[in-house]
C-alpha positions as CSV (number, residue, x, y, z in Angstrom):
1,X,-52.5,-25.9,-17.6
2,X,-49.0,-27.1,-17.0
3,X,-46.7,-30.2,-16.9
4,X,-43.6,-30.4,-14.7
5,X,-40.6,-32.7,-14.8
6,X,-37.2,-32.8,-13.1
7,X,-34.1,-33.3,-15.3
8,X,-30.4,-32.9,-14.4
9,X,-31.3,-31.1,-11.1
10,X,-33.4,-28.6,-13.0
11,X,-37.1,-28.0,-13.3
12,X,-38.7,-28.0,-16.7
13,X,-42.2,-26.5,-16.7
14,X,-44.4,-26.8,-19.8
15,X,-47.2,-24.2,-19.8
16,X,-50.2,-24.2,-22.1
17,X,-52.3,-21.1,-22.2
18,X,-55.5,-21.4,-24.1
19,X,-56.4,-18.9,-26.8
20,X,-59.2,-17.6,-24.5
21,X,-56.8,-17.0,-21.6
22,X,-54.3,-15.5,-24.0
23,X,-56.9,-13.1,-25.2
24,X,-57.6,-12.0,-21.6
25,X,-53.9,-11.4,-21.1
26,X,-53.7,-9.3,-24.2
27,X,-56.7,-7.3,-23.1
28,X,-55.2,-6.8,-19.7
29,X,-52.0,-5.5,-21.3
30,X,-54.1,-3.1,-23.4
31,X,-55.9,-1.7,-20.4
32,X,-52.6,-1.2,-18.6
33,X,-50.9,0.5,-21.5
34,X,-53.5,2.3,-23.5
35,X,-52.8,5.6,-21.8
36,X,-49.3,5.7,-23.3
37,X,-50.6,6.1,-26.9
38,X,-51.5,9.2,-28.8
39,X,-53.7,8.4,-31.7
40,X,-55.1,11.1,-34.0
41,X,-58.8,11.5,-33.5
42,X,-58.8,10.1,-30.0
43,X,-58.1,11.5,-26.6
44,X,-55.0,10.1,-25.0
45,X,-55.8,6.7,-23.5
46,X,-59.2,6.4,-25.3
47,X,-58.2,4.8,-28.5
48,X,-59.7,1.3,-29.0
49,X,-57.3,-1.7,-28.9
50,X,-57.8,-2.5,-32.6
51,X,-56.9,1.1,-33.6
52,X,-53.7,0.9,-31.6
53,X,-52.8,-2.4,-33.1
54,X,-53.5,-1.1,-36.6
55,X,-51.1,1.8,-36.0
56,X,-48.4,0.0,-34.0
57,X,-48.7,-3.6,-35.2
58,X,-50.8,-6.7,-34.1
59,X,-48.1,-7.7,-31.5
60,X,-47.8,-4.4,-29.7
61,X,-49.2,-5.8,-26.5
62,X,-47.7,-9.3,-26.8
63,X,-44.7,-8.8,-24.6
64,X,-46.7,-7.5,-21.6
65,X,-49.4,-10.2,-22.2
66,X,-46.7,-12.9,-22.3
67,X,-45.3,-11.7,-19.0
68,X,-48.7,-11.6,-17.4
69,X,-49.9,-15.0,-18.7
70,X,-46.7,-16.9,-18.0
71,X,-46.1,-15.2,-14.6
72,X,-49.6,-16.1,-13.5
73,X,-49.3,-19.7,-14.5
74,X,-45.8,-20.0,-13.0
75,X,-47.0,-18.6,-9.7
76,X,-50.0,-20.9,-9.7
77,X,-47.7,-23.9,-10.3
78,X,-45.5,-22.9,-7.3
79,X,-48.4,-22.4,-5.0
80,X,-49.8,-25.9,-5.9
81,X,-46.4,-27.6,-5.7
82,X,-44.7,-26.3,-2.6
83,X,-42.2,-29.1,-2.7
84,X,-40.7,-27.6,-5.8
85,X,-38.2,-24.8,-4.7
86,X,-36.6,-22.9,-7.6
87,X,-33.2,-21.2,-6.9
88,X,-32.9,-19.3,-10.1
89,X,-35.2,-17.2,-12.3
90,X,-36.9,-19.3,-14.9
91,X,-35.6,-18.9,-18.5
92,X,-37.8,-19.3,-21.5
93,X,-36.5,-22.3,-23.5
94,X,-39.4,-22.6,-26.0
95,X,-42.1,-20.2,-27.0
96,X,-44.8,-21.1,-29.6
97,X,-48.0,-19.1,-30.3
98,X,-50.7,-20.0,-32.7
99,X,-54.1,-18.3,-33.2
100,X,-56.0,-21.6,-32.7
101,X,-54.1,-23.2,-29.9
102,X,-52.9,-20.2,-27.9
103,X,-49.5,-20.0,-26.2
104,X,-47.1,-22.9,-25.4
105,X,-44.1,-22.1,-23.3
106,X,-41.3,-24.2,-21.8
107,X,-39.5,-22.7,-18.7
108,X,-36.3,-24.1,-17.2
109,X,-35.0,-23.2,-13.7
110,X,-32.5,-24.6,-11.2
111,X,-33.9,-26.5,-8.2
112,X,-32.9,-26.5,-4.6
113,X,-30.2,-29.2,-4.1
114,X,-31.5,-32.5,-2.7
115,X,-29.3,-34.4,-0.3
116,X,-29.3,-36.6,2.8
117,X,-27.5,-35.8,6.0
118,X,-24.8,-38.3,7.0
119,X,-24.6,-40.0,10.4
120,X,-23.9,-37.2,12.9
121,X,-22.1,-39.3,15.5
122,X,-18.4,-40.3,15.1
123,X,-17.3,-37.2,13.1
124,X,-13.6,-36.7,12.8
125,X,-13.5,-33.0,13.8
126,X,-12.0,-32.5,17.3
127,X,-11.7,-29.4,19.4
128,X,-8.1,-28.3,19.7
129,X,-6.6,-28.1,23.2
130,X,-5.8,-24.6,24.4
131,X,-2.4,-23.7,25.7
132,X,-1.1,-20.2,26.5
133,X,2.6,-19.7,26.7
134,X,4.6,-17.4,28.9
135,X,5.7,-15.6,25.7
136,X,2.1,-14.8,24.8
137,X,1.7,-13.2,28.2
138,X,4.9,-11.2,27.8
139,X,3.7,-10.1,24.4
140,X,0.5,-8.7,25.9
141,X,2.5,-7.0,28.6
142,X,4.7,-5.4,25.9
143,X,1.6,-4.1,24.1
144,X,0.5,-2.5,27.4
145,X,3.9,-1.0,27.8
146,X,3.9,0.4,24.2
147,X,0.4,1.8,24.8
148,X,1.7,3.8,27.8
149,X,4.8,5.1,26.0
150,X,5.7,8.8,26.2
151,X,7.0,10.8,23.3
152,X,9.5,13.5,24.4
153,X,10.4,16.2,22.0
154,X,14.2,16.8,21.4
155,X,15.9,19.8,19.9
156,X,18.3,18.0,17.6
157,X,18.7,16.6,14.1
158,X,16.6,13.5,13.3
159,X,18.4,10.2,13.8
160,X,17.6,6.6,13.1
161,X,15.2,5.3,15.7
162,X,13.7,8.8,16.4
163,X,10.1,9.6,15.7
164,X,9.6,12.4,13.2
165,X,6.4,14.3,12.8
166,X,6.1,15.6,9.3
167,X,3.9,17.3,6.7
168,X,4.3,15.9,3.2
169,X,2.9,16.2,-0.3
170,X,3.8,13.8,-3.1
171,X,4.2,14.5,-6.8
172,X,4.6,12.3,-9.8
173,X,5.6,14.2,-13.0
174,X,5.0,17.4,-11.0
175,X,1.4,16.5,-10.4
176,X,-0.1,15.7,-6.9
177,X,-1.4,12.1,-6.6
178,X,-4.3,10.8,-4.5
179,X,-3.1,9.5,-1.0
180,X,0.2,11.3,-1.3
181,X,-0.5,14.1,1.2
182,X,-0.6,14.2,5.0
183,X,-0.3,16.6,7.9
184,X,1.3,15.9,11.3
185,X,2.2,12.4,10.3
186,X,4.4,10.6,12.9
187,X,6.9,8.1,11.5
188,X,9.5,6.0,13.2
189,X,12.8,6.4,11.3
190,X,14.3,3.1,10.4
191,X,10.9,1.2,10.6
192,X,10.8,0.8,6.8
193,X,7.1,1.6,6.8
194,X,7.4,4.1,3.9
195,X,8.8,3.6,0.4
196,X,12.4,2.4,0.5
197,X,14.7,5.4,0.9
198,X,12.1,7.8,2.2
199,X,13.0,7.6,5.9
200,X,16.7,7.6,5.3
201,X,16.4,11.1,3.7
202,X,14.7,12.5,6.8
203,X,17.7,11.7,8.9
204,X,19.7,14.8,9.5
205,X,16.7,17.2,9.2
206,X,15.9,19.7,12.0
207,X,12.7,21.1,13.2
208,X,11.2,23.5,10.6
209,X,13.4,22.3,7.8
210,X,12.0,21.6,4.4
211,X,13.4,19.0,2.0
212,X,12.5,17.4,-1.3
213,X,12.7,13.6,-0.9
214,X,13.1,11.6,-4.1
215,X,12.0,8.0,-4.2
216,X,10.8,5.4,-6.8
217,X,7.6,3.4,-6.2
218,X,8.3,-0.4,-6.4
219,X,7.1,-2.3,-9.4
220,X,4.7,-4.3,-7.2
221,X,3.1,-1.3,-5.6
222,X,-0.6,-1.7,-5.0
223,X,-1.7,1.4,-6.9
224,X,-1.5,0.7,-10.7
225,X,-0.9,4.4,-11.6
226,X,2.2,4.6,-9.3
227,X,4.0,1.3,-10.0
228,X,7.7,1.9,-10.8
229,X,7.1,5.7,-11.0
230,X,9.7,8.2,-9.6
231,X,8.2,10.6,-7.2
232,X,9.1,13.7,-5.2
233,X,7.8,14.3,-1.7
234,X,8.0,17.9,-0.4
235,X,8.5,17.3,3.4
236,X,8.5,19.7,6.3
237,X,9.8,18.4,9.6
238,X,7.6,19.5,12.5
239,X,9.4,17.9,15.5
240,X,11.7,15.1,16.5
241,X,10.8,12.9,19.5
242,X,12.3,10.0,21.5
243,X,10.0,7.3,22.7
244,X,10.2,6.5,26.4
245,X,8.8,3.2,27.6
246,X,7.8,2.6,31.3
247,X,9.2,-0.2,33.4
248,X,6.8,-3.1,33.8
249,X,6.7,-3.5,37.6
250,X,4.3,-3.5,40.5
251,X,4.1,0.4,40.4
252,X,3.2,0.4,36.7
253,X,0.5,-2.3,37.3
254,X,-1.0,-0.5,40.3
255,X,-1.1,2.8,38.5
256,X,-2.6,1.5,35.2
257,X,-4.8,-1.5,36.2
258,X,-7.1,-2.8,38.9
259,X,-4.3,-5.1,40.2
260,X,-1.6,-4.4,42.8
261,X,1.2,-6.6,41.7
262,X,2.8,-7.7,38.4
263,X,2.2,-11.4,39.2
264,X,-1.5,-10.8,39.8
265,X,-1.7,-8.9,36.5
266,X,0.2,-11.7,34.6
267,X,-2.2,-14.3,36.0
268,X,-5.2,-12.2,34.8
269,X,-3.7,-11.8,31.4
270,X,-3.1,-15.5,31.1
271,X,-6.7,-16.3,32.2
272,X,-8.1,-13.9,29.6
273,X,-5.9,-15.3,26.9
274,X,-6.9,-18.8,27.8
275,X,-10.6,-17.8,27.7
276,X,-10.3,-16.1,24.3
277,X,-8.2,-19.0,22.9
278,X,-10.9,-21.5,24.2
279,X,-13.7,-19.5,22.5
280,X,-11.7,-19.5,19.2
281,X,-11.1,-23.2,19.5
282,X,-14.8,-23.8,20.1
283,X,-15.8,-21.7,17.1
284,X,-13.2,-23.5,14.9
285,X,-14.5,-26.9,16.2
286,X,-18.1,-25.9,15.3
287,X,-17.0,-24.8,11.8
288,X,-15.1,-28.0,11.3
289,X,-18.1,-30.1,12.3
290,X,-20.4,-28.3,9.8
291,X,-17.7,-28.5,7.1
292,X,-17.4,-32.2,7.6
293,X,-21.2,-32.7,7.6
294,X,-21.5,-30.7,4.4
295,X,-18.7,-32.6,2.7
296,X,-20.3,-36.0,3.6
297,X,-23.7,-34.7,2.4
298,X,-22.4,-34.5,-1.2
299,X,-24.3,-31.4,-2.0
300,X,-24.2,-30.2,-5.6
301,X,-24.8,-26.5,-5.6
302,X,-26.1,-24.9,-8.9
303,X,-24.0,-22.2,-10.4
304,X,-26.9,-19.8,-10.2
305,X,-26.9,-20.1,-6.4
306,X,-23.2,-19.5,-6.2
307,X,-23.5,-16.4,-8.5
308,X,-26.4,-15.1,-6.3
309,X,-24.3,-15.7,-3.1
310,X,-21.3,-13.9,-4.6
311,X,-23.5,-11.0,-5.5
312,X,-24.7,-10.6,-1.9
313,X,-21.1,-11.1,-0.6
314,X,-19.9,-8.2,-2.8
315,X,-22.9,-6.0,-1.8
316,X,-22.0,-6.6,1.9
317,X,-18.3,-5.8,1.2
318,X,-19.3,-2.6,-0.6
319,X,-21.4,-1.6,2.4
320,X,-18.5,-2.1,4.8
321,X,-16.2,-0.2,2.4
322,X,-18.6,2.8,2.5
323,X,-18.1,3.1,6.2
324,X,-14.4,3.5,5.6
325,X,-15.0,6.2,3.0
326,X,-14.1,4.0,0.1
327,X,-16.0,2.4,-2.9
328,X,-15.5,-0.9,-4.6
329,X,-13.9,0.6,-7.8
330,X,-11.3,2.4,-5.6
331,X,-10.6,-0.7,-3.6
332,X,-10.1,-2.9,-6.8
333,X,-7.7,-0.3,-8.2
334,X,-5.9,-0.3,-4.8
335,X,-5.4,-4.1,-4.9
336,X,-4.8,-4.2,-8.6
337,X,-7.8,-6.5,-9.6
338,X,-10.7,-6.3,-11.9
339,X,-14.3,-7.1,-10.8
340,X,-14.5,-10.5,-12.6
341,X,-11.3,-11.7,-10.8
342,X,-12.6,-10.4,-7.5
343,X,-15.9,-12.3,-8.0
344,X,-14.1,-15.5,-9.1
345,X,-12.0,-15.5,-5.9
346,X,-15.2,-15.6,-3.8
347,X,-16.9,-18.5,-5.5
348,X,-15.4,-21.2,-3.2
349,X,-16.4,-19.2,-0.1
350,X,-19.9,-18.6,-1.6
351,X,-20.3,-22.4,-2.2
352,X,-19.2,-23.2,1.3
353,X,-21.6,-20.7,2.8
354,X,-24.5,-22.2,0.8
355,X,-23.6,-25.7,1.8
356,X,-23.4,-24.7,5.5
357,X,-26.7,-23.0,5.3
358,X,-28.4,-25.9,3.6
359,X,-27.0,-28.3,6.2
360,X,-28.3,-26.1,9.1
361,X,-31.7,-25.7,7.5
362,X,-32.1,-29.5,7.1
363,X,-30.9,-30.2,10.6
364,X,-33.4,-27.7,12.0
365,X,-36.2,-29.1,9.8
366,X,-35.6,-32.8,10.4
367,X,-35.2,-32.4,14.1
368,X,-38.2,-30.0,14.5
369,X,-36.0,-27.4,16.3
370,X,-37.6,-24.2,17.5
371,X,-36.6,-21.4,19.9
372,X,-38.7,-20.9,23.0
373,X,-39.3,-17.5,24.5
374,X,-37.2,-18.6,27.5
375,X,-34.3,-19.5,25.3
376,X,-34.5,-16.3,23.4
377,X,-34.6,-14.3,26.7
378,X,-31.5,-16.2,27.8
379,X,-29.6,-15.2,24.6
380,X,-30.7,-11.6,24.9
381,X,-29.9,-11.5,28.6
382,X,-26.3,-12.8,28.0
383,X,-25.8,-10.1,25.4
384,X,-27.2,-7.4,27.6
385,X,-24.7,-8.3,30.3
386,X,-21.8,-7.4,28.0
387,X,-23.2,-3.8,27.9
388,X,-23.9,-3.8,31.6
389,X,-27.7,-3.4,31.0
390,X,-30.7,-5.3,32.2
391,X,-32.4,-7.5,29.7
392,X,-35.6,-5.4,29.9
393,X,-33.7,-2.2,29.1
394,X,-31.9,-3.9,26.3
395,X,-35.1,-5.2,24.8
396,X,-36.6,-1.7,24.8
397,X,-33.8,-0.6,22.4
398,X,-34.2,-3.6,20.1
399,X,-35.7,-3.4,16.6
400,X,-37.6,-6.3,14.9
401,X,-34.3,-7.0,13.0
402,X,-32.5,-7.3,16.3
403,X,-35.0,-9.9,17.5
404,X,-34.5,-11.9,14.3
405,X,-30.7,-11.7,14.9
406,X,-31.0,-13.1,18.4
407,X,-33.5,-15.7,17.4
408,X,-31.1,-16.9,14.7
409,X,-28.3,-17.0,17.3
410,X,-30.4,-19.0,19.7
411,X,-31.4,-21.6,17.0
412,X,-27.7,-21.8,15.9
413,X,-26.6,-22.5,19.4
414,X,-29.3,-25.3,19.7
415,X,-28.2,-26.9,16.4
416,X,-24.5,-26.8,17.2
417,X,-25.1,-28.2,20.7
418,X,-27.1,-31.0,19.1
419,X,-24.3,-31.9,16.8
420,X,-21.7,-31.7,19.6
421,X,-23.8,-33.9,21.8
422,X,-23.5,-36.6,19.2
423,X,-19.7,-36.4,19.2
424,X,-18.7,-36.3,22.9
């Protein structure tokens, strides 16, 4: 039997396990573990419980019995009280056992935050107006120009502004260091992308020439083992090139795009920039709406939920790092941080994620929102169009996880449209 109460946003569960039920739990623990004991005079796993207890102590099965008995009662309590939602593992606050009364245990756990949604209409968040300047269009044109640049090799000594292709190997205290070696690396002389002084010492080198370049890593360098250290790079110059940029005119446009004139191309660029800017503004507006609702809901998130969210955030980050051939320890060394600091920096984002999720869940629940098959098909169809596929072909390639992803997108769209409809 059990008794439950809420106190300071935590659940306190008092469990009483009778001596009869406790005996059953001990017997279960014996049956599960008896095969682990070698007792002289008995085949392995055949020694009676009393004999094992005489050899190993009366409490040899207590830990497993405790886990069984308490876990069963805790599960029973949750199944009979579905309105109680723990968000942390229960901790044992009190634990008393007597031969005549059995086991008395007090469990404590954090509860799902309770809150009320604010009035959804009249929110302060507004969608920002989109404006694309002529300068933004020119920047895009320049990017296209740079993308179509030609590199022309020249038979001369390297000068400032040239592009030098080099092989290099770096040494600190005559020992190679990680990340200090590359082949056929193209560098723009004068760009200051390398350690200060490195590029200057390439100036004057000719194709095939080798040179020792001496530099000192800055004190604020990202790699802890290289900060402030003098280093020598053994450099071989492979070639010297000049960068030639095309003229942006009607001919360039007709040769490289689907358009015939520069004006048509500029118009298309502006329309695309406006579309992307509008999509960003819409996303920012949606985030601002949810942030405002969460703030007005006054949600108090338990520390255990934040810690759990941070754990998942770091797991996800590690997964993405692995695709770049890197691990978390190497990354932390690169940025000069320890794991505790890295976790601490993510707590605010973790809390914000939780509040947003809770608000969305409550909005969905209180407004009985569901996704119809037609709405799901529409979401999948829109996505399939991006890949120039029919919805049916796209569905054939989808996994159950993909369906869950699109269903989540569809319900998110419905919730956000609902909020925006209240704030027109």
